[in-house]
Structure formats: C-alpha cells, structure tokens
SERO-471907 format. One record per residue: residue in three letters; x, y, z of N, C-alpha, C in turn. Coordinates in steps of 0.1 Angstrom, whole numbers, plus 5000, padded with zeros to 4 digits. Layout:
residues N
Ala  X  Y  Z  X  Y  Z  X  Y  Z $
...
***
This chain:
residues 86
Unk  5185  4873  5072  5184  4879  5057  5183  4891  5059 $
Unk  5193  4898  5050  5191  4915  5051  5179  4920  5044 $
Unk  5172  4928  5045  5160  4933  5038  5166  4939  5025 $
Unk  5158  4937  5014  5165  4946  5001  5161  4959  5003 $
Unk  5168  4964  4995  5164  4981  4995  5152  4983  4988 $
Unk  5142  4992  4992  5130  4995  4986  5131  5005  4973 $
Unk  5124  5000  4963  5123  5011  4953  5114  5022  4958 $
Unk  5117  5036  4953  5111  5047  4957  5099  5049  4943 $
Unk  5084  5049  4945  5076  5050  4935  5077  5062  4929 $
Unk  5083  5064  4919  5084  5074  4910  5075  5079  4903 $
Unk  5064  5073  4899  5052  5077  4891  5042  5079  4902 $
Unk  5033  5091  4900  5026  5092  4910  5012  5088  4906 $
Unk  5012  5077  4894  5000  5069  4889  5000  5056  4899 $
Unk  5010  5049  4902  5010  5040  4913  5007  5048  4926 $
Unk  5011  5057  4931  5010  5062  4942  4994  5064  4943 $
Unk  4987  5072  4932  4974  5075  4933  4966  5061  4932 $
Unk  4970  5054  4924  4958  5042  4926  4961  5035  4940 $
Unk  4973  5034  4946  4972  5027  4961  4963  5035  4968 $
Unk  4964  5048  4969  4954  5060  4974  4940  5054  4973 $
Unk  4936  5056  4961  4921  5051  4955  4918  5038  4963 $
Unk  4924  5028  4962  4923  5014  4966  4920  5013  4981 $
Unk  4929  5020  4988  4928  5024  5004  4916  5030  5005 $
Unk  4915  5041  4999  4902  5049  5003  4890  5041  5001 $
Unk  4887  5035  4989  4876  5026  4988  4873  5016  4997 $
Unk  4885  5010  4997  4885  4998  5011  4877  5003  5023 $
Unk  4884  5016  5028  4881  5019  5041  4868  5029  5041 $
Unk  4862  5033  5029  4854  5041  5027  4854  5056  5034 $
Unk  4866  5061  5030  4872  5075  5034  4875  5083  5022 $
Unk  4874  5094  5026  4877  5104  5016  4891  5104  5012 $
Unk  4893  5103  4997  4906  5105  4991  4918  5114  4998 $
Unk  4910  5125  5003  4920  5135  5006  4926  5130  5021 $
Unk  4920  5121  5029  4925  5117  5039  4936  5106  5037 $
Unk  4936  5100  5027  4947  5091  5026  4959  5098  5018 $
Unk  4966  5105  5025  4978  5110  5020  4991  5100  5019 $
Unk  5001  5104  5011  5012  5093  5008  5019  5091  5020 $
Unk  5021  5102  5032  5025  5097  5047  5017  5094  5055 $
Unk  5005  5091  5051  4994  5085  5062  4998  5074  5066 $
Unk  4999  5069  5079  4999  5056  5087  4987  5050  5086 $
Unk  4991  5037  5083  4980  5026  5082  4973  5028  5094 $
Unk  4979  5028  5105  4971  5027  5119  4964  5039  5124 $
Unk  4968  5052  5118  4961  5064  5120  4951  5062  5109 $
Unk  4949  5055  5099  4937  5055  5091  4926  5044  5098 $
Unk  4932  5039  5107  4921  5028  5114  4921  5018  5108 $
Unk  4931  5012  5101  4934  4998  5094  4935  4988  5105 $
Unk  4926  4978  5106  4930  4965  5113  4935  4957  5106 $
Unk  4939  4943  5112  4945  4934  5103  4937  4929  5093 $
Unk  4923  4927  5092  4913  4925  5084  4915  4934  5071 $
Unk  4915  4947  5076  4912  4957  5064  4928  4954  5057 $
Unk  4938  4954  5063  4952  4953  5059  4952  4942  5047 $
Unk  4947  4932  5050  4947  4918  5043  4937  4922  5030 $
Unk  4927  4929  5032  4917  4931  5019  4924  4940  5011 $
Unk  4931  4948  5016  4939  4960  5008  4950  4956  5000 $
Unk  4957  4946  5006  4967  4939  5000  4964  4930  4989 $
Unk  4954  4924  4990  4949  4915  4980  4943  4925  4968 $
Unk  4936  4934  4971  4930  4945  4962  4942  4950  4953 $
Unk  4955  4954  4961  4966  4957  4954  4970  4947  4947 $
Unk  4972  4935  4949  4977  4926  4940  4967  4922  4931 $
Unk  4956  4926  4931  4949  4920  4920  4948  4933  4910 $
Unk  4948  4947  4914  4950  4957  4905  4963  4957  4898 $
Unk  4976  4955  4903  4988  4956  4897  4991  4942  4893 $
Unk  4987  4930  4895  4986  4919  4889  5003  4914  4894 $
Unk  5004  4916  4910  5015  4912  4916  5013  4902  4927 $
Unk  5023  4899  4933  5022  4889  4947  5030  4896  4955 $
Unk  5024  4899  4966  5031  4903  4978  5031  4895  4988 $
Unk  5045  4893  4994  5048  4883  5003  5043  4887  5017 $
Unk  5037  4879  5026  5036  4883  5040  5046  4891  5046 $
Unk  5058  4887  5046  5070  4892  5056  5071  4907  5049 $
Unk  5071  4909  5036  5071  4922  5031  5060  4933  5034 $
Unk  5048  4927  5036  5038  4935  5037  5038  4937  5052 $
Unk  5042  4931  5061  5042  4931  5074  5051  4947  5079 $
Unk  5060  4948  5069  5069  4961  5072  5064  4973  5066 $
Unk  5051  4974  5058  5044  4983  5052  5039  4991  5063 $
Unk  5040  5006  5065  5034  5012  5077  5027  5025  5070 $
Unk  5031  5027  5059  5025  5041  5051  5019  5035  5039 $
Unk  5012  5048  5033  5006  5046  5019  5017  5046  5009 $
Unk  5027  5056  5012  5038  5058  5004  5047  5042  5003 $
Unk  5050  5036  5015  5056  5025  5016  5050  5014  5007 $
Unk  5036  5015  5008  5028  5002  5000  5030  5008  4983 $
Unk  5032  5020  4980  5034  5022  4967  5048  5018  4963 $
Unk  5058  5021  4971  5072  5021  4967  5077  5004  4969 $
Unk  5069  4996  4975  5070  4980  4975  5063  4978  4962 $
Unk  5053  4984  4959  5045  4977  4943  5057  4984  4931 $
Unk  5060  4994  4933  5070  5000  4923  5081  4992  4922 $
Unk  5085  4985  4932  5099  4975  4933  5095  4962  4926 $
Unk  5082  4958  4925  5079  4945  4920  5072  4947  4905 $
Unk  5072  4959  4901  5068  4960  4885  5079  4961  4877 $
***
C-alpha cells in the first residue's frame, strides 16, 4: 500500500504544542526540542514514544495509527502528521 503524502504543518501553533508536549514528557528544555530534532537524538526510547503519542492524541483529539507513528523520526514529522489529521 503506498504511503499517503504527508501534510506540512503550516501553523506554528501545532508545532509549538508538539514541542511543548515532548519537552514535558522528557523533562528537557523546550529549546532542545527543535523542529528538526530527531527523536533518537532526544533520547526517546519506545516507551517514551508511546507516551508522547498518547499525549499528542489526547491534546489534539486524534487517533494515530501504529504504522504511521513508526515512520515519525523528527518533531516536525510528528507535527506534520497531526496537521494531516486535523
């Protein structure tokens, strides 16, 4: 099945909220959670990723599918995926 094209998060509000949630979940400075920051570089393990995805689902009242979330590697990609679901 071909992957659907991802929307680009146009509004900074979505990206800012994603950054805030990741910062809170990891207990790191918001400045360290840049749009181009890779999850692996932020030190996320699989449990952190699940918790962050659950927090994003709750914040944006969306449902993320497991396949789609496995393809997310950066903060911007997470914001883009959410923008595509809104």
